[in-house]
A tleap script that builds the chain and sets N, CA, C and O, in Angstrom:
source leaprc.protein.ff14SB
mol = sequence {
  NMET PRO GLN GLN PRO TYR PHE ILE GLN PHE
  ASN SER THR GLY ASN SER ALA GLU GLY TYR
  ILE SER SER THR GLN PHE SER ASP LYS LEU
  PRO PHE ASN VAL LYS ARG VAL PHE TRP THR
  TYR ASN THR PRO GLN GLU VAL VAL ARG GLY
  ARG HIE ALA HIE ILE ALA THR ALA GLN VAL
  LEU VAL ALA VAL ASN GLY ASN ILE ASP VAL
  LYS VAL ASP ASN GLY ARG GLY SER THR GLU
  THR PHE LYS LEU SER LYS PRO ASP GLN GLY
  LEU TYR LEU PRO PRO MET TYR TRP ALA ASN
  LEU TYR PHE SER GLU GLY ALA ILE LEU LEU
  SER LEU THR SER SER ASP PHE ASP GLU ALA
  ASP TYR ILE ARG ASP TYR GLN ASP PHE VAL
  GLU LYS SER LYS ASN GLU LYS CVAL
}
set mol.1.N position { -127.059 38.196 -103.579 }
set mol.1.CA position { -128.457 37.805 -103.465 }
set mol.1.C position { -129.160 38.747 -102.489 }
set mol.1.O position { -128.628 39.016 -101.412 }
set mol.2.N position { -130.335 39.247 -102.839 }
set mol.2.CA position { -131.057 40.156 -101.939 }
set mol.2.C position { -131.428 39.474 -100.622 }
set mol.2.O position { -131.601 38.257 -100.557 }
set mol.3.N position { -131.542 40.279 -99.598 }
set mol.3.CA position { -131.990 39.765 -98.311 }
set mol.3.C position { -133.460 39.386 -98.403 }
set mol.3.O position { -134.179 39.845 -99.290 }
set mol.4.N position { -133.894 38.543 -97.477 }
set mol.4.CA position { -135.289 38.136 -97.417 }
set mol.4.C position { -135.833 38.421 -96.021 }
set mol.4.O position { -135.062 38.497 -95.064 }
set mol.5.N position { -137.161 38.582 -95.890 }
set mol.5.CA position { -137.763 38.778 -94.568 }
set mol.5.C position { -137.545 37.547 -93.678 }
set mol.5.O position { -137.499 36.414 -94.157 }
set mol.6.N position { -137.413 37.800 -92.381 }
set mol.6.CA position { -137.300 36.704 -91.426 }
set mol.6.C position { -137.712 37.202 -90.033 }
set mol.6.O position { -137.693 38.401 -89.755 }
set mol.7.N position { -138.085 36.246 -89.163 }
set mol.7.CA position { -138.469 36.571 -87.793 }
set mol.7.C position { -137.230 36.763 -86.927 }
set mol.7.O position { -136.211 36.099 -87.118 }
set mol.8.N position { -137.338 37.690 -85.965 }
set mol.8.CA position { -136.322 37.938 -84.948 }
set mol.8.C position { -136.974 37.679 -83.595 }
set mol.8.O position { -138.044 38.217 -83.310 }
set mol.9.N position { -136.341 36.865 -82.765 }
set mol.9.CA position { -136.841 36.586 -81.425 }
set mol.9.C position { -136.147 37.519 -80.438 }
set mol.9.O position { -134.921 37.513 -80.329 }
set mol.10.N position { -136.932 38.323 -79.720 }
set mol.10.CA position { -136.373 39.245 -78.741 }
set mol.10.C position { -136.229 38.575 -77.387 }
set mol.10.O position { -136.877 37.567 -77.107 }
set mol.11.N position { -135.372 39.145 -76.550 }
set mol.11.CA position { -135.209 38.663 -75.181 }
set mol.11.C position { -136.501 38.909 -74.419 }
set mol.11.O position { -137.168 39.923 -74.625 }
set mol.12.N position { -136.850 37.987 -73.546 }
set mol.12.CA position { -138.070 38.115 -72.754 }
set mol.12.C position { -137.803 37.592 -71.356 }
set mol.12.O position { -137.108 36.593 -71.171 }
set mol.13.N position { -138.368 38.287 -70.372 }
set mol.13.CA position { -138.245 37.846 -68.995 }
set mol.13.C position { -139.574 38.094 -68.290 }
set mol.13.O position { -140.331 38.985 -68.676 }
set mol.14.N position { -139.850 37.317 -67.274 }
set mol.14.CA position { -141.079 37.495 -66.507 }
set mol.14.C position { -141.810 36.181 -66.328 }
set mol.14.O position { -141.281 35.102 -66.595 }
set mol.15.N position { -143.052 36.307 -65.865 }
set mol.15.CA position { -143.872 35.111 -65.652 }
set mol.15.C position { -145.346 35.492 -65.772 }
set mol.15.O position { -145.693 36.673 -65.800 }
set mol.16.N position { -146.201 34.482 -65.842 }
set mol.16.CA position { -147.626 34.738 -66.059 }
set mol.16.C position { -148.284 35.441 -64.871 }
set mol.16.O position { -149.315 36.093 -65.037 }
set mol.17.N position { -147.704 35.318 -63.677 }
set mol.17.CA position { -148.289 35.961 -62.500 }
set mol.17.C position { -148.041 37.473 -62.477 }
set mol.17.O position { -148.870 38.226 -61.966 }
set mol.18.N position { -146.916 37.917 -63.022 }
set mol.18.CA position { -146.544 39.332 -62.957 }
set mol.18.C position { -146.483 40.022 -64.305 }
set mol.18.O position { -146.513 41.251 -64.375 }
set mol.19.N position { -146.396 39.246 -65.380 }
set mol.19.CA position { -146.259 39.824 -66.708 }
set mol.19.C position { -144.849 39.686 -67.239 }
set mol.19.O position { -143.974 39.118 -66.585 }
set mol.20.N position { -144.643 40.210 -68.424 }
set mol.20.CA position { -143.383 40.012 -69.131 }
set mol.20.C position { -142.806 41.336 -69.628 }
set mol.20.O position { -143.518 42.324 -69.808 }
set mol.21.N position { -141.523 41.318 -69.838 }
set mol.21.CA position { -140.812 42.418 -70.478 }
set mol.21.C position { -140.016 41.813 -71.629 }
set mol.21.O position { -139.300 40.830 -71.439 }
set mol.22.N position { -140.136 42.385 -72.798 }
set mol.22.CA position { -139.313 41.988 -73.936 }
set mol.22.C position { -138.486 43.186 -74.350 }
set mol.22.O position { -138.947 44.327 -74.314 }
set mol.23.N position { -137.246 42.902 -74.746 }
set mol.23.CA position { -136.363 44.004 -75.124 }
set mol.23.C position { -135.271 43.502 -76.052 }
set mol.23.O position { -135.078 42.301 -76.242 }
set mol.24.N position { -134.579 44.451 -76.612 }
set mol.24.CA position { -133.381 44.164 -77.378 }
set mol.24.C position { -132.425 45.333 -77.198 }
set mol.24.O position { -132.839 46.490 -77.125 }
set mol.25.N position { -131.158 45.015 -77.129 }
set mol.25.CA position { -130.162 46.057 -77.286 }
set mol.25.C position { -130.132 46.288 -78.785 }
set mol.25.O position { -130.068 45.323 -79.546 }
set mol.26.N position { -130.175 47.511 -79.228 }
set mol.26.CA position { -130.307 47.746 -80.657 }
set mol.26.C position { -129.176 47.107 -81.460 }
set mol.26.O position { -129.380 46.736 -82.616 }
set mol.27.N position { -128.004 46.974 -80.877 }
set mol.27.CA position { -126.908 46.325 -81.597 }
set mol.27.C position { -126.968 44.804 -81.454 }
set mol.27.O position { -126.212 44.094 -82.118 }
set mol.28.N position { -127.840 44.307 -80.615 }
set mol.28.CA position { -127.926 42.899 -80.256 }
set mol.28.C position { -128.536 42.033 -81.360 }
set mol.28.O position { -127.865 41.133 -81.865 }
set mol.29.N position { -129.767 42.279 -81.739 }
set mol.29.CA position { -130.482 41.400 -82.663 }
set mol.29.C position { -130.891 42.072 -83.957 }
set mol.29.O position { -131.246 41.395 -84.923 }
set mol.30.N position { -130.846 43.371 -83.989 }
set mol.30.CA position { -131.322 44.071 -85.179 }
set mol.30.C position { -130.203 44.187 -86.212 }
set mol.30.O position { -129.061 44.477 -85.854 }
set mol.31.N position { -130.517 43.966 -87.486 }
set mol.31.CA position { -129.484 43.994 -88.521 }
set mol.31.C position { -129.153 45.398 -89.034 }
set mol.31.O position { -128.529 45.543 -90.085 }
set mol.32.N position { -129.566 46.426 -88.300 }
set mol.32.CA position { -129.278 47.810 -88.683 }
set mol.32.C position { -129.354 48.685 -87.454 }
set mol.32.O position { -129.914 48.286 -86.433 }
set mol.33.N position { -128.790 49.880 -87.547 }
set mol.33.CA position { -128.924 50.874 -86.485 }
set mol.33.C position { -130.283 51.552 -86.629 }
set mol.33.O position { -130.654 51.974 -87.724 }
set mol.34.N position { -131.013 51.657 -85.547 }
set mol.34.CA position { -132.351 52.243 -85.575 }
set mol.34.C position { -132.253 53.760 -85.665 }
set mol.34.O position { -131.587 54.402 -84.853 }
set mol.35.N position { -132.929 54.323 -86.668 }
set mol.35.CA position { -132.975 55.769 -86.854 }
set mol.35.C position { -134.345 56.340 -86.515 }
set mol.35.O position { -134.461 57.512 -86.156 }
set mol.36.N position { -135.385 55.514 -86.627 }
set mol.36.CA position { -136.751 56.012 -86.429 }
set mol.36.C position { -137.589 54.910 -85.797 }
set mol.36.O position { -137.449 53.733 -86.129 }
set mol.37.N position { -138.461 55.314 -84.880 }
set mol.37.CA position { -139.408 54.407 -84.232 }
set mol.37.C position { -140.785 55.041 -84.335 }
set mol.37.O position { -140.956 56.214 -84.005 }
set mol.38.N position { -141.775 54.270 -84.794 }
set mol.38.CA position { -143.149 54.768 -84.801 }
set mol.38.C position { -144.098 53.616 -84.558 }
set mol.38.O position { -143.718 52.453 -84.696 }
set mol.39.N position { -145.334 53.929 -84.198 }
set mol.39.CA position { -146.333 52.901 -83.944 }
set mol.39.C position { -147.630 53.275 -84.634 }
set mol.39.O position { -147.954 54.450 -84.808 }
set mol.40.N position { -148.369 52.232 -85.025 }
set mol.40.CA position { -149.624 52.377 -85.748 }
set mol.40.C position { -150.708 51.701 -84.914 }
set mol.40.O position { -150.531 50.565 -84.476 }
set mol.41.N position { -151.833 52.391 -84.690 }
set mol.41.CA position { -152.882 51.848 -83.818 }
set mol.41.C position { -154.245 52.376 -84.257 }
set mol.41.O position { -154.339 53.277 -85.090 }
set mol.42.N position { -155.304 51.795 -83.677 }
set mol.42.CA position { -156.692 52.155 -84.013 }
set mol.42.C position { -156.985 51.998 -85.500 }
set mol.42.O position { -157.766 52.762 -86.068 }
set mol.43.N position { -156.363 51.015 -86.125 }
set mol.43.CA position { -156.590 50.756 -87.542 }
set mol.43.C position { -157.832 49.878 -87.693 }
set mol.43.O position { -157.856 48.765 -87.168 }
set mol.44.N position { -158.860 50.349 -88.397 }
set mol.44.CA position { -160.040 49.507 -88.623 }
set mol.44.C position { -159.658 48.233 -89.378 }
set mol.44.O position { -158.793 48.259 -90.253 }
set mol.45.N position { -160.302 47.128 -89.036 }
set mol.45.CA position { -159.967 45.837 -89.628 }
set mol.45.C position { -160.121 45.816 -91.148 }
set mol.45.O position { -159.421 45.062 -91.824 }
set mol.46.N position { -161.013 46.620 -91.687 }
set mol.46.CA position { -161.230 46.599 -93.138 }
set mol.46.C position { -160.188 47.419 -93.907 }
set mol.46.O position { -160.185 47.413 -95.138 }
set mol.47.N position { -159.310 48.120 -93.197 }
set mol.47.CA position { -158.296 48.953 -93.835 }
set mol.47.C position { -157.006 48.146 -94.007 }
set mol.47.O position { -156.552 47.489 -93.071 }
set mol.48.N position { -156.427 48.199 -95.192 }
set mol.48.CA position { -155.131 47.579 -95.452 }
set mol.48.C position { -154.071 48.665 -95.328 }
set mol.48.O position { -154.098 49.651 -96.065 }
set mol.49.N position { -153.137 48.487 -94.399 }
set mol.49.CA position { -152.051 49.453 -94.209 }
set mol.49.C position { -150.848 49.020 -95.037 }
set mol.49.O position { -150.865 47.962 -95.666 }
set mol.50.N position { -149.825 49.829 -95.031 }
set mol.50.CA position { -148.634 49.547 -95.816 }
set mol.50.C position { -148.874 49.984 -97.246 }
set mol.50.O position { -148.887 51.177 -97.549 }
set mol.51.N position { -149.066 49.000 -98.135 }
set mol.51.CA position { -149.317 49.246 -99.555 }
set mol.51.C position { -148.188 50.062 -100.191 }
set mol.51.O position { -148.425 50.954 -101.006 }
set mol.52.N position { -146.953 49.731 -99.797 }
set mol.52.CA position { -145.789 50.394 -100.375 }
set mol.52.C position { -144.540 49.541 -100.142 }
set mol.52.O position { -144.563 48.560 -99.399 }
set mol.53.N position { -143.467 49.941 -100.789 }
set mol.53.CA position { -142.144 49.353 -100.568 }
set mol.53.C position { -141.171 50.497 -100.317 }
set mol.53.O position { -141.461 51.653 -100.623 }
set mol.54.N position { -140.028 50.163 -99.764 }
set mol.54.CA position { -138.959 51.136 -99.556 }
set mol.54.C position { -137.788 50.786 -100.468 }
set mol.54.O position { -137.461 49.615 -100.658 }
set mol.55.N position { -137.180 51.795 -101.014 }
set mol.55.CA position { -136.018 51.592 -101.872 }
set mol.55.C position { -134.802 51.201 -101.042 }
set mol.55.O position { -134.077 50.277 -101.409 }
set mol.56.N position { -134.570 51.891 -99.930 }
set mol.56.CA position { -133.354 51.671 -99.141 }
set mol.56.C position { -133.613 51.352 -97.671 }
set mol.56.O position { -132.729 50.812 -97.005 }
set mol.57.N position { -134.781 51.664 -97.151 }
set mol.57.CA position { -135.047 51.498 -95.719 }
set mol.57.C position { -135.391 50.059 -95.368 }
set mol.57.O position { -136.214 49.428 -96.032 }
set mol.58.N position { -134.756 49.545 -94.321 }
set mol.58.CA position { -135.109 48.257 -93.726 }
set mol.58.C position { -135.945 48.532 -92.486 }
set mol.58.O position { -135.842 49.603 -91.888 }
set mol.59.N position { -136.776 47.562 -92.096 }
set mol.59.CA position { -137.640 47.727 -90.930 }
set mol.59.C position { -137.686 46.438 -90.109 }
set mol.59.O position { -137.437 45.348 -90.626 }
set mol.60.N position { -138.005 46.580 -88.838 }
set mol.60.CA position { -138.429 45.460 -88.012 }
set mol.60.C position { -139.805 45.836 -87.489 }
set mol.60.O position { -139.987 46.890 -86.879 }
set mol.61.N position { -140.778 44.954 -87.738 }
set mol.61.CA position { -142.170 45.171 -87.356 }
set mol.61.C position { -142.520 44.262 -86.188 }
set mol.61.O position { -142.196 43.075 -86.200 }
set mol.62.N position { -143.190 44.827 -85.163 }
set mol.62.CA position { -143.574 44.074 -83.972 }
set mol.62.C position { -145.034 44.362 -83.657 }
set mol.62.O position { -145.430 45.523 -83.558 }
set mol.63.N position { -145.836 43.320 -83.498 }
set mol.63.CA position { -147.214 43.485 -83.028 }
set mol.63.C position { -147.152 43.496 -81.503 }
set mol.63.O position { -147.065 42.438 -80.879 }
set mol.64.N position { -147.195 44.678 -80.902 }
set mol.64.CA position { -147.137 44.758 -79.445 }
set mol.64.C position { -148.487 44.438 -78.819 }
set mol.64.O position { -148.573 44.188 -77.616 }
set mol.65.N position { -149.544 44.444 -79.632 }
set mol.65.CA position { -150.872 44.030 -79.189 }
set mol.65.C position { -151.633 43.493 -80.401 }
set mol.65.O position { -151.532 44.040 -81.499 }
set mol.66.N position { -152.384 42.436 -80.195 }
set mol.66.CA position { -153.205 41.894 -81.264 }
set mol.66.C position { -152.408 41.117 -82.288 }
set mol.66.O position { -151.268 40.716 -82.051 }
set mol.67.N position { -153.038 40.913 -83.436 }
set mol.67.CA position { -152.443 40.153 -84.532 }
set mol.67.C position { -152.375 41.017 -85.781 }
set mol.67.O position { -153.285 41.793 -86.075 }
set mol.68.N position { -151.285 40.865 -86.503 }
set mol.68.CA position { -151.120 41.587 -87.760 }
set mol.68.C position { -150.553 40.611 -88.783 }
set mol.68.O position { -149.481 40.041 -88.581 }
set mol.69.N position { -151.276 40.425 -89.876 }
set mol.69.CA position { -150.769 39.627 -90.981 }
set mol.69.C position { -150.031 40.563 -91.921 }
set mol.69.O position { -150.561 41.596 -92.328 }
set mol.70.N position { -148.802 40.195 -92.261 }
set mol.70.CA position { -147.969 41.000 -93.145 }
set mol.70.C position { -147.726 40.188 -94.414 }
set mol.70.O position { -146.991 39.201 -94.402 }
set mol.71.N position { -148.348 40.614 -95.498 }
set mol.71.CA position { -148.152 39.946 -96.785 }
set mol.71.C position { -147.048 40.683 -97.521 }
set mol.71.O position { -147.188 41.862 -97.847 }
set mol.72.N position { -145.943 39.981 -97.783 }
set mol.72.CA position { -144.802 40.583 -98.452 }
set mol.72.C position { -144.673 40.022 -99.860 }
set mol.72.O position { -145.014 38.870 -100.126 }
set mol.73.N position { -144.178 40.856 -100.741 }
set mol.73.CA position { -144.091 40.543 -102.164 }
set mol.73.C position { -142.760 41.077 -102.663 }
set mol.73.O position { -142.442 42.244 -102.435 }
set mol.74.N position { -141.967 40.236 -103.346 }
set mol.74.CA position { -140.665 40.688 -103.840 }
set mol.74.C position { -140.750 41.313 -105.233 }
set mol.74.O position { -139.734 41.755 -105.770 }
set mol.75.N position { -141.951 41.356 -105.825 }
set mol.75.CA position { -142.125 41.964 -107.134 }
set mol.75.C position { -141.725 41.077 -108.296 }
set mol.75.O position { -141.842 41.465 -109.458 }
set mol.76.N position { -141.251 39.876 -107.973 }
set mol.76.CA position { -140.821 38.945 -109.007 }
set mol.76.C position { -141.599 37.630 -108.906 }
set mol.76.O position { -141.103 36.572 -109.295 }
set mol.77.N position { -142.828 37.713 -108.378 }
set mol.77.CA position { -143.696 36.540 -108.344 }
set mol.77.C position { -143.693 35.753 -107.055 }
set mol.77.O position { -144.385 34.738 -106.968 }
set mol.78.N position { -142.944 36.173 -106.049 }
set mol.78.CA position { -142.903 35.456 -104.777 }
set mol.78.C position { -143.585 36.283 -103.690 }
set mol.78.O position { -143.204 37.425 -103.434 }
set mol.79.N position { -144.598 35.694 -103.056 }
set mol.79.CA position { -145.270 36.338 -101.930 }
set mol.79.C position { -145.256 35.393 -100.737 }
set mol.79.O position { -145.190 34.174 -100.891 }
set mol.80.N position { -145.317 35.974 -99.554 }
set mol.80.CA position { -145.379 35.195 -98.317 }
set mol.80.C position { -146.114 36.026 -97.275 }
set mol.80.O position { -145.979 37.249 -97.234 }
set mol.81.N position { -146.888 35.356 -96.437 }
set mol.81.CA position { -147.596 36.047 -95.363 }
set mol.81.C position { -147.014 35.620 -94.024 }
set mol.81.O position { -146.895 34.429 -93.734 }
set mol.82.N position { -146.653 36.610 -93.212 }
set mol.82.CA position { -146.121 36.392 -91.871 }
set mol.82.C position { -147.169 36.852 -90.871 }
set mol.82.O position { -147.759 37.920 -91.040 }
set mol.83.N position { -147.407 36.063 -89.836 }
set mol.83.CA position { -148.362 36.433 -88.788 }
set mol.83.C position { -147.590 36.956 -87.586 }
set mol.83.O position { -146.819 36.229 -86.959 }
set mol.84.N position { -147.810 38.225 -87.277 }
set mol.84.CA position { -147.233 38.820 -86.073 }
set mol.84.C position { -148.270 38.714 -84.964 }
set mol.84.O position { -149.349 39.298 -85.061 }
set mol.85.N position { -147.949 37.978 -83.921 }
set mol.85.CA position { -148.917 37.791 -82.835 }
set mol.85.C position { -148.254 37.715 -81.471 }
set mol.85.O position { -148.930 37.500 -80.465 }
set mol.86.N position { -146.940 37.888 -81.424 }
set mol.86.CA position { -146.194 37.806 -80.167 }
set mol.86.C position { -145.380 39.079 -79.980 }
set mol.86.O position { -144.612 39.447 -80.868 }
set mol.87.N position { -145.529 39.757 -78.853 }
set mol.87.CA position { -144.777 41.000 -78.658 }
set mol.87.C position { -143.279 40.788 -78.446 }
set mol.87.O position { -142.526 41.759 -78.379 }
set mol.88.N position { -142.834 39.530 -78.340 }
set mol.88.CA position { -141.399 39.269 -78.213 }
set mol.88.C position { -140.804 38.749 -79.529 }
set mol.88.O position { -139.741 38.128 -79.543 }
set mol.89.N position { -141.517 39.019 -80.635 }
set mol.89.CA position { -141.037 38.579 -81.947 }
set mol.89.C position { -141.226 39.698 -82.958 }
set mol.89.O position { -142.275 40.342 -82.993 }
set mol.90.N position { -140.221 39.924 -83.771 }
set mol.90.CA position { -140.320 40.935 -84.811 }
set mol.90.C position { -140.103 40.331 -86.180 }
set mol.90.O position { -139.544 39.242 -86.310 }
set mol.91.N position { -140.542 41.036 -87.189 }
set mol.91.CA position { -140.328 40.626 -88.572 }
set mol.91.C position { -139.355 41.602 -89.220 }
set mol.91.O position { -139.638 42.795 -89.327 }
set mol.92.N position { -138.208 41.088 -89.651 }
set mol.92.CA position { -137.258 41.908 -90.407 }
set mol.92.C position { -137.767 41.996 -91.834 }
set mol.92.O position { -138.025 40.978 -92.476 }
set mol.93.N position { -137.911 43.222 -92.327 }
set mol.93.CA position { -138.384 43.469 -93.680 }
set mol.93.C position { -137.313 44.299 -94.396 }
set mol.93.O position { -137.185 45.497 -94.143 }
set mol.94.N position { -136.541 43.661 -95.292 }
set mol.94.CA position { -135.492 44.405 -95.994 }
set mol.94.C position { -136.068 45.360 -97.032 }
set mol.94.O position { -137.264 45.317 -97.319 }
set mol.95.N position { -135.228 46.219 -97.595 }
set mol.95.CA position { -135.698 47.095 -98.667 }
set mol.95.C position { -136.211 46.277 -99.859 }
set mol.95.O position { -135.890 45.098 -100.008 }
set mol.96.N position { -137.007 46.929 -100.693 }
set mol.96.CA position { -137.531 46.375 -101.935 }
set mol.96.C position { -138.432 45.155 -101.724 }
set mol.96.O position { -138.392 44.193 -102.491 }
set mol.97.N position { -139.240 45.221 -100.670 }
set mol.97.CA position { -140.348 44.284 -100.473 }
set mol.97.C position { -141.616 45.106 -100.306 }
set mol.97.O position { -141.676 45.996 -99.458 }
set mol.98.N position { -142.612 44.816 -101.100 }
set mol.98.CA position { -143.923 45.431 -100.972 }
set mol.98.C position { -144.604 44.768 -99.779 }
set mol.98.O position { -144.548 43.546 -99.645 }
set mol.99.N position { -145.241 45.540 -98.918 }
set mol.99.CA position { -145.907 44.971 -97.743 }
set mol.99.C position { -147.324 45.515 -97.613 }
set mol.99.O position { -147.555 46.723 -97.678 }
set mol.100.N position { -148.264 44.598 -97.427 }
set mol.100.CA position { -149.638 44.927 -97.050 }
set mol.100.C position { -149.854 44.385 -95.650 }
set mol.100.O position { -149.517 43.236 -95.367 }
set mol.101.N position { -150.420 45.214 -94.766 }
set mol.101.CA position { -150.620 44.836 -93.376 }
set mol.101.C position { -152.109 44.796 -93.054 }
set mol.101.O position { -152.856 45.718 -93.380 }
set mol.102.N position { -152.525 43.704 -92.406 }
set mol.102.CA position { -153.921 43.464 -92.052 }
set mol.102.C position { -154.005 43.339 -90.531 }
set mol.102.O position { -153.470 42.394 -89.951 }
set mol.103.N position { -154.675 44.292 -89.893 }
set mol.103.CA position { -154.725 44.403 -88.435 }
set mol.103.C position { -155.964 43.726 -87.860 }
set mol.103.O position { -157.053 43.843 -88.422 }
set mol.104.N position { -155.804 43.017 -86.742 }
set mol.104.CA position { -156.958 42.566 -85.977 }
set mol.104.C position { -157.462 43.748 -85.147 }
set mol.104.O position { -156.775 44.762 -85.019 }
set mol.105.N position { -158.646 43.613 -84.595 }
set mol.105.CA position { -159.186 44.679 -83.744 }
set mol.105.C position { -158.258 44.921 -82.560 }
set mol.105.O position { -157.876 43.979 -81.866 }
set mol.106.N position { -157.896 46.169 -82.328 }
set mol.106.CA position { -157.049 46.534 -81.189 }
set mol.106.C position { -155.562 46.312 -81.403 }
set mol.106.O position { -154.775 46.511 -80.478 }
set mol.107.N position { -155.158 45.902 -82.601 }
set mol.107.CA position { -153.735 45.631 -82.849 }
set mol.107.C position { -152.931 46.928 -82.852 }
set mol.107.O position { -153.398 47.976 -83.297 }
set mol.108.N position { -151.717 46.819 -82.344 }
set mol.108.CA position { -150.776 47.936 -82.332 }
set mol.108.C position { -149.473 47.442 -82.938 }
set mol.108.O position { -148.921 46.428 -82.513 }
set mol.109.N position { -148.988 48.171 -83.936 }
set mol.109.CA position { -147.746 47.818 -84.624 }
set mol.109.C position { -146.650 48.790 -84.225 }
set mol.109.O position { -146.835 50.004 -84.306 }
set mol.110.N position { -145.512 48.266 -83.797 }
set mol.110.CA position { -144.311 49.046 -83.533 }
set mol.110.C position { -143.361 48.829 -84.702 }
set mol.110.O position { -143.092 47.690 -85.084 }
set mol.111.N position { -142.852 49.916 -85.270 }
set mol.111.CA position { -141.932 49.842 -86.409 }
set mol.111.C position { -140.603 50.478 -86.036 }
set mol.111.O position { -140.561 51.610 -85.554 }
set mol.112.N position { -139.523 49.752 -86.260 }
set mol.112.CA position { -138.161 50.230 -86.069 }
set mol.112.C position { -137.548 50.305 -87.463 }
set mol.112.O position { -137.571 49.315 -88.194 }
set mol.113.N position { -137.004 51.449 -87.844 }
set mol.113.CA position { -136.513 51.598 -89.207 }
set mol.113.C position { -135.038 52.005 -89.243 }
set mol.113.O position { -134.498 52.556 -88.284 }
set mol.114.N position { -134.413 51.714 -90.379 }
set mol.114.CA position { -132.988 51.985 -90.546 }
set mol.114.C position { -132.694 53.405 -91.009 }
set mol.114.O position { -131.531 53.801 -91.097 }
set mol.115.N position { -133.744 54.180 -91.305 }
set mol.115.CA position { -133.523 55.554 -91.762 }
set mol.115.C position { -134.646 56.459 -91.270 }
set mol.115.O position { -135.712 55.997 -90.863 }
set mol.116.N position { -134.380 57.741 -91.320 }
set mol.116.CA position { -135.421 58.713 -91.016 }
set mol.116.C position { -136.424 58.740 -92.163 }
set mol.116.O position { -136.147 58.225 -93.246 }
set mol.117.N position { -137.577 59.334 -91.930 }
set mol.117.CA position { -138.595 59.428 -92.974 }
set mol.117.C position { -138.064 60.233 -94.153 }
set mol.117.O position { -137.480 61.304 -93.987 }
set mol.118.N position { -138.282 59.686 -95.353 }
set mol.118.CA position { -137.917 60.376 -96.590 }
set mol.118.C position { -138.893 59.898 -97.665 }
set mol.118.O position { -138.835 58.744 -98.087 }
set mol.119.N position { -139.778 60.772 -98.101 }
set mol.119.CA position { -140.790 60.391 -99.085 }
set mol.119.C position { -140.161 59.813 -100.351 }
set mol.119.O position { -140.769 58.962 -100.999 }
set mol.120.N position { -138.963 60.252 -100.714 }
set mol.120.CA position { -138.299 59.752 -101.919 }
set mol.120.C position { -137.919 58.273 -101.810 }
set mol.120.O position { -137.641 57.634 -102.825 }
set mol.121.N position { -137.903 57.725 -100.599 }
set mol.121.CA position { -137.566 56.312 -100.374 }
set mol.121.C position { -138.770 55.390 -100.592 }
set mol.121.O position { -138.612 54.169 -100.627 }
set mol.122.N position { -139.960 55.956 -100.739 }
set mol.122.CA position { -141.178 55.158 -100.864 }
set mol.122.C position { -141.507 54.877 -102.323 }
set mol.122.O position { -141.367 55.750 -103.181 }
set mol.123.N position { -141.948 53.648 -102.598 }
set mol.123.CA position { -142.570 53.295 -103.871 }
set mol.123.C position { -144.022 52.998 -103.529 }
set mol.123.O position { -144.309 52.004 -102.861 }
set mol.124.N position { -144.932 53.840 -103.974 }
set mol.124.CA position { -146.335 53.715 -103.589 }
set mol.124.C position { -147.224 53.150 -104.701 }
set mol.124.O position { -148.401 52.871 -104.473 }
set mol.125.N position { -146.672 52.983 -105.884 }
set mol.125.CA position { -147.416 52.405 -107.000 }
set mol.125.C position { -146.897 50.985 -107.238 }
set mol.125.O position { -145.709 50.783 -107.489 }
set mol.126.N position { -147.801 50.004 -107.157 }
set mol.126.CA position { -147.382 48.600 -107.241 }
set mol.126.C position { -146.718 48.271 -108.578 }
set mol.126.O position { -145.703 47.574 -108.595 }
set mol.127.N position { -147.255 48.747 -109.682 }
set mol.127.CA position { -146.658 48.444 -110.992 }
set mol.127.C position { -145.263 49.054 -111.120 }
set mol.127.O position { -144.372 48.450 -111.717 }
set mol.128.N position { -145.076 50.237 -110.566 }
set mol.128.CA position { -143.753 50.858 -110.540 }
set mol.128.C position { -142.792 49.993 -109.724 }
set mol.128.O position { -141.636 49.810 -110.108 }
set mol.129.N position { -143.268 49.467 -108.610 }
set mol.129.CA position { -142.466 48.578 -107.775 }
set mol.129.C position { -142.042 47.321 -108.544 }
set mol.129.O position { -140.878 46.923 -108.492 }
set mol.130.N position { -142.986 46.700 -109.255 }
set mol.130.CA position { -142.675 45.499 -110.028 }
set mol.130.C position { -141.599 45.803 -111.071 }
set mol.130.O position { -140.677 45.010 -111.260 }
set mol.131.N position { -141.712 46.937 -111.741 }
set mol.131.CA position { -140.706 47.323 -112.742 }
set mol.131.C position { -139.338 47.520 -112.102 }
set mol.131.O position { -138.328 47.059 -112.635 }
set mol.132.N position { -139.302 48.205 -110.962 }
set mol.132.CA position { -138.025 48.429 -110.272 }
set mol.132.C position { -137.448 47.114 -109.751 }
set mol.132.O position { -136.229 46.946 -109.721 }
set mol.133.N position { -138.305 46.186 -109.342 }
set mol.133.CA position { -137.861 44.892 -108.814 }
set mol.133.C position { -137.174 44.061 -109.884 }
set mol.133.O position { -136.281 43.273 -109.575 }
set mol.134.N position { -137.574 44.225 -111.126 }
set mol.134.CA position { -136.942 43.480 -112.223 }
set mol.134.C position { -135.469 43.828 -112.360 }
set mol.134.O position { -134.685 43.030 -112.873 }
set mol.135.N position { -135.091 45.012 -111.904 }
set mol.135.CA position { -133.701 45.454 -111.989 }
set mol.135.C position { -132.860 45.046 -110.782 }
set mol.135.O position { -131.648 45.257 -110.770 }
set mol.136.N position { -133.501 44.463 -109.763 }
set mol.136.CA position { -132.787 44.021 -108.568 }
set mol.136.C position { -131.947 42.786 -108.903 }
set mol.136.O position { -132.365 41.948 -109.702 }
set mol.137.N position { -130.774 42.673 -108.299 }
set mol.137.CA position { -129.951 41.476 -108.473 }
set mol.137.C position { -130.599 40.317 -107.746 }
set mol.137.O position { -130.992 40.437 -106.585 }
set mol.138.N position { -130.704 39.207 -108.428 }
set mol.138.CA position { -131.360 38.025 -107.839 }
set mol.138.C position { -130.314 37.047 -107.360 }
set mol.138.O position { -130.654 35.988 -106.834 }
savepdb mol mol.pdb
quit
């Protein structure tokens, strides 16, 4: 059965008077070894980011600032929206999920991925994604 997206709670320490630190040992909570880290920022609210799926790459997405709604689609009729609003929480996004991301003003997204960038790993056409999803084991 294919994996499904789920929230990951990161370790957090601190207090409201001094602030907080959240962290993870990469082998601690993440279901893969991190190969690439990138962040997305200054995204206008009217712009939808993502709009693609990965064939093999898994990701953990973290809103380090602001709110980000992540609408995921398995290509077989099931969609779900996850709200990222806590910097000590990440969303595990397995391969073969289409994701659209909706940023609040000032939101910053941190992405941890299981592979280096490879354009061949991207499915950027939604209908192509739906066709490929039909071949996935359910």
